[in-house]
Structures are given as structure tokens and as C-alpha cells.
C-alpha positions in Angstrom: 0.0 0.0 0.0 2.9 2.4 0.7 4.1 1.9 -2.8 0.7 2.8 -4.3 0.6 5.9 -2.0 4.0 7.0 -3.2 2.9 6.6 -6.9 -0.3 8.4 -6.3 1.4 11.3 -4.7 4.2 11.4 -7.3 1.9 11.0 -10.4 0.9 14.6 -10.9 4.6 15.7 -10.8 5.6 12.9 -13.2 2.8 13.7 -15.6 4.0 17.3 -15.9 7.2 15.8 -17.4 5.2 14.4 -20.3 4.9 17.9 -21.8 8.6 18.4 -21.6 9.4 15.0 -23.0 6.9 15.4 -25.9 8.2 18.9 -26.6 11.7 17.7 -26.6 11.0 14.7 -28.9 8.7 16.6 -31.4 11.1 19.6 -31.6 14.1 17.4 -32.2 12.2 15.4 -34.9 11.3 18.6 -36.7 14.8 20.0 -36.5 16.1 16.7 -37.8 13.6 16.8 -40.7 14.6 20.4 -41.6 18.3 19.5 -41.6 18.1 15.9 -42.8 16.1 16.5 -45.9 18.5 18.9 -47.6 21.4 16.6 -46.5 19.7 13.7 -48.3 19.3 15.7 -51.5 22.9 16.9 -51.3 24.1 13.3 -50.8 22.2 12.0 -53.9 22.5 14.9 -56.3 25.3 17.1 -54.9 28.9 17.3 -56.2 31.5 14.9 -54.8 33.0 17.3 -52.3 29.5 18.1 -50.8 28.8 14.3 -50.6 32.1 13.9 -48.7 31.2 16.6 -46.2 27.8 15.3 -45.7 29.2 11.8 -45.2 31.6 13.1 -42.5 28.7 14.9 -40.7 26.5 11.8 -40.7 29.4 9.6 -39.6 30.2 11.9 -36.7 26.6 12.2 -35.3 25.8 8.6 -35.8 29.1 7.4 -34.4 29.2 9.2 -31.1 27.0 8.2 -28.1 24.2 10.6 -27.4 25.5 11.2 -23.9 28.9 12.2 -25.3 27.3 14.6 -27.7 25.2 16.2 -24.9 28.3 16.8 -22.8 30.4 18.0 -25.7 27.9 20.6 -26.7 26.3 21.6 -23.4 29.5 21.7 -21.3 32.0 22.2 -24.0 31.2 23.9 -27.3 28.4 26.1 -26.1 30.6 27.4 -23.2 33.5 27.8 -25.5 31.6 30.2 -27.8 29.8 31.9 -24.8 26.4 30.6 -26.0 24.1 30.7 -22.9 21.4 28.2 -23.8 19.0 26.4 -21.4 19.3 22.7 -20.9 16.1 22.1 -22.9 17.2 24.1 -25.9 20.6 22.5 -25.8 19.1 19.0 -25.7 16.8 19.9 -28.7 19.8 21.0 -30.7 21.9 18.0 -30.0 19.0 15.5 -30.4 17.9 17.3 -33.6 21.4 17.2 -35.1 21.8 13.5 -34.3 18.3 12.8 -35.7 19.1 14.7 -38.9 22.0 12.2 -39.6 19.6 9.3 -39.3 16.8 11.0 -41.2 19.2 11.9 -44.0 19.8 8.3 -44.6 16.1 7.4 -44.5 15.3 10.1 -47.1 18.3 9.2 -49.2 17.1 5.6 -49.5 13.6 6.7 -50.5 15.0 9.1 -53.1 17.2 6.4 -54.6 14.4 4.0 -54.7 12.6 6.2 -57.3 13.3 5.8 -61.0 15.8 8.4 -62.1 13.9 8.4 -65.4 11.4 10.7 -63.8 14.0 13.3 -63.3 15.3 13.0 -66.8 11.7 13.2 -68.2 11.0 16.3 -66.2 14.2 18.0 -67.5 13.3 17.0 -71.1 10.0 18.9 -70.6 11.9 22.0 -69.7 12.0 21.8 -65.9 15.2 22.7 -64.1 16.9 20.0 -62.1 16.1 21.8 -58.8 12.5 22.3 -59.8 12.1 18.6 -60.8 13.6 17.5 -57.5 11.3 19.8 -55.5 8.1 19.1 -57.4 8.4 15.5 -58.5 11.1 13.6 -56.5 10.6 14.9 -53.0 6.8 14.6 -52.7 7.0 10.9 -53.6 10.1 10.2 -51.5 8.6 11.8 -48.4 5.5 9.7 -48.6 7.6 6.5 -49.2 9.9 7.3 -46.3 7.2 7.5 -43.6 7.5 3.8 -42.5 11.2 4.2 -42.0 10.9 7.7 -40.6 8.3 6.6 -38.0 11.1 4.6 -36.4 12.8 7.8 -35.4 10.0 8.6 -33.0 10.5 5.7 -30.5 14.3 6.1 -30.9 14.1 9.8 -30.1 11.7 9.1 -27.2 14.2 6.7 -25.6 17.1 9.0 -26.2 15.3 11.9 -24.6 15.6 10.1 -21.3 19.4 10.7 -21.4 18.8 14.4 -21.2 18.3 14.0 -17.4 22.1 14.2 -17.3 22.1 17.9 -18.1 19.0 18.7 -16.0 16.1 18.7 -18.5 13.0 18.3 -16.4 11.5 15.4 -18.4 9.9 12.3 -17.0 13.0 10.4 -15.9 14.5 13.5 -14.3 11.4 14.0 -12.2 11.3 10.3 -11.4 14.9 10.4 -10.2 14.1 13.5 -8.1 11.2 11.7 -6.4 13.0 8.4 -5.9 16.0 10.1 -4.2 13.6 11.6 -1.6 11.2 8.8 -1.0 13.8 6.0 -1.1 11.4 3.9 -3.1 13.0 3.8 -6.6 11.2 0.6 -7.9 7.6 1.9 -8.0 8.7 5.3 -9.3 10.9 4.0 -12.1 8.2 1.4 -13.0 5.7 4.3 -13.3 8.2 6.2 -15.6 8.6 3.0 -17.7 4.8 2.7 -18.1 4.6 6.4 -19.1 7.3 5.9 -21.8 5.6 2.8 -23.1 2.3 4.7 -23.4 3.9 7.6 -25.2 5.7 5.1 -27.6 2.5 3.1 -28.3 0.3 6.1 -28.9 2.8 7.9 -31.1 3.4 4.8 -33.2 -0.4 4.4 -33.6 -0.7 8.0 -34.9 2.2 7.5 -37.3 0.7 4.2 -38.6 -2.6 6.1 -39.4 -0.6 8.7 -41.2 1.3 6.0 -43.1 -2.0 4.4 -44.3 -3.4 7.8 -45.4 -0.4 8.8 -47.6 0.5 5.3 -48.9 1.4 5.3 -52.6 -0.4 2.3 -54.2 2.0 -0.2 -55.8 5.2 1.0 -54.1 4.7 -1.2 -51.0 4.5 -4.4 -53.1 
């Protein structure tokens, strides 16, 4: 009964962290999309030197652990350039940059899965290469990439828990705060785990509905 009382008393404080967690995840995904999409286009259609630079960027952000990136940026780079950012904004930037490296590969795969004859046909009709990419290639590739892109949501959700290390007041940070004061870590961390599972399940459900709505007939076969 004491465990249930602890959970009941802690639940409102933990639930407030859901807004922070969702804000962190959605902001990071959006930043990753804004950066990752141009990276994928540059990786497919850019000159060799641009492809090389993009490859280094992707290798760097995919190769380093998220905790190392958080410490490098929050305690290192941002202090070095006298950039005074909150823990939340710093976490969004780091998670967004890391996500952009993964999203760039997702979009690159969907772009390369399309027939390049479409680009040639558009250019033969008088469209510029950039216009053809923007008007013909990207709309199709974005719709085709949703199944792979949806995997970024649970990945970003789990990685968001690491931001407790720099003081972001998300679900796990709040749980750790309560557990250290009640000396009952098991029920608190179990509640945090259930919250993360609920957020993961509901988010994937919504993304699956979106996937069904924008599916291109024939491409999934």
C-alpha cells in the first residue's frame, strides 16, 4: 500500500514531465527533418565534395553516443563560444542534429528507390533539375519514407531520457528526483517506464494512421 501511495502522490509531478518529453521529442524530430532532408538531397544529387562533407557529418553524429554529444555541446562547445542556452534548448539542438543524420539516410534511401527516369523526363520537358527534385522527386520520396521515418519517434523518445544528465525536467529527471527523496525507486521508475511505453505506443499508432493515409499504391509491393 505504501508503494501505491507514493505513486499516487508522485503521479501529478511525473505527468508534468510528459509535456517536456513530448516537446523535446517533437522539436528534435522537426529539426532533424529540416536539416536531414537537404542533406539527403545533397548526398544524392550534390557534387563529390559536398557528398564527402555530408558523409563526415553523418558519420560523426551517428558514431558518437548521445551522452557524449550532450556533454560535448552543453558543457564544451556552447561554453567555448559563450552561448548561454537552457538545458532544454541544448538538448533539442543535440538530439535534432543527431536525428538529422539518421533522417538523411532514410530520405536518401527513398529518393534512390525512385526511378531516375522521372528526373530525366521532367528535365526533357523544360523543368530545371532543382524544380524537378522539389516538385516530383521529394513529394514521392517523403511519402515513401514514412514507414522508416516513423522509427525515429521511438528512438528519439528513448534517447530523450538521457537528457536528465544535463538537467532537463523530463519524465525520468522528475522520477529520479522523487526516488531520491522517497527512497522507493522501484515503484517510481516502474511508473516512468509505463509512461514511456504509453507515449511510444500512442505515437506509433498515430504514425501508422498517417502512413496508411499517404501510402502510394503499388510501391509497397
